[in-house]
C-alpha angles and dihedrals in degrees: 000000000000092000090063090060095059096103092048092048093048091050090047091051092049092047089054098041092107089050091057092042091056090049089052090053090052090048092047091052091047090054088056104264096124101126098078091054093049090049090051092056094047094047090056094048102038134060115259091243094053094044091051090057096050100033093102093045097060116137109220117183115174102214091164096069093047093045095049093048090048095054096037099079102113089115095043086099101036120228125246114247115199121183124210096248136024091245092053090044089060090055092044093052090049092058095041087059097038093049094041081229099187093048091050089045090060089053091049089050090055092049092048089060094042098048107006087244148049139169133234114217119187114199140164122240108158084314137020112288137175128211128190112219117215114223095256094075107047141046129197113221129195135190091168106132093195100047112016090179090068113085117232094177127036113207119201113195110216099188126237123328128187106246126167093343095313137096105234134177112244125209132195114202127195133192127169090269108024146046124204132180125191145148127251090263090059099254121139115258098215101187090070093052097052111120097010104061089215093298120129104229092200097057083220139081090251094196115097109215111208100203117182095192118092100204107021133071089213112040117231107256121245095232089178088076091068093041095048094044089058098035098063092052093042092053093047091047089051088053092047091054092047091051090051092058093037088067091065125066124209114232116208136181131202118201089349131141107204114203104165103018098155116156106228137115095255099038120131114205123208106204125193127184124235114245092350092295122147106269120223129194120188144164129231109206113188117217133197125193095230094177093055092051092048092050090050092052092050093045092052092047094049092046090052092050091052091053086058092058094257117136114219119205130200111339101193125195117327123184139158091284097056104025097121094043090044093056089045089053092051090054093045092053097044115127104226096171096119093044093050093046090055091047092052093055090053095047094050088058093042094052093048089055091045094053091046089055090048090067092075094035094052094044091051091052090050092049091051093049094244092127125037134187096037131094127232123269120246122231088249092061110138134180124201109212121194126175120202112258109263117236126223113251112256134181114263092233091057092050092049092050091050094050092046091053091050092049094045090049091052094242095117137025121246089238093057093044092054091048092051091049091048107032093169093057114114122230090250092053090047092054090049091050093050090049092052091048089051093050092049091053093058113098121206112218119194125205116185091335092312120118 
């Protein structure tokens, strides 16, 4: 029974608490809360006096959010989903719309790059809904001796709840047949078991676990995501602080008695030497090689992107004046073809599993009267999922030259070439464009004032 596994599940959750905590940090940074983590690094590496002076001059650029959104485009061109019968297609279309499946797919794509995993959870709340769980609030668990990468228990972490004067972590556990809910001290959490008596009504672990690791139940975390997300901002903040103090020179005197040493444009200083020694006044002007630091930041960032399978094109010149826009340009021009192609192969598999699990979920909702006007799904229900083939990113100039060559060679019409270069153009806009091109090609010739 699932209840007998409580102690093992609690130990498993505790053993992987740091795993979930690291995933939360990644998620927190992705949502935009990067500043506290940059401050933490700088506080540990700088003196309190220096940090206090530069604290409000920190340069925080959240590359993580931009990077994740750039590579998470598998659902930018939605897949086709074809059911095995017209009746089943009607049910399928209903859930695609109710779940906002393509929108939730984009979220799942982001989480798959952030954590190497996510989970789909269908649920009913006045109507069918779908949530995408980030990998800081669930754990797959397996006691399968044959295939330890296949979860036999899905653990949903519900955070801390105030129970009997204590803040305790609460866990919901699901198997194909049972549901259990308990606190970290092993006590039953009864509110979650009301109405179900610990029986899983779906006869299925209805969560779809999108694991991006081939041979592990828990994917190995890309800890470089946290490090790189902080590093860029730390380096730029170091440079910001250095530039602050580079603006001010240090005036020094050797064997000098200053009487009227007032710092102002019209000041006249009367300088006397001590004990008839030769007085000396000098200036220490600190310097920082800003360009070298900038180049280092860019080089590290580009190298990191390439380790992620992202091809980076021409970088161009980046200096202190265009650092933020330069990094933004690098991200905009990344070629993520290989990354997206890999993601698509995973999502085709994930969705097939999801729709198979929806057979029991849908039929349960029908039996309970939650959904009306639709039939039940048979056990043989199948969905064919096909994503459009992703295209490698190419420069616009190269595409134009290619299309021109095809048109000039007679292999392609001008109409089709324009449509391929501008896929979002409507037919009406295309006709207007062709008419304008035709008008511009007409040449008026005048003979003796006659046209």
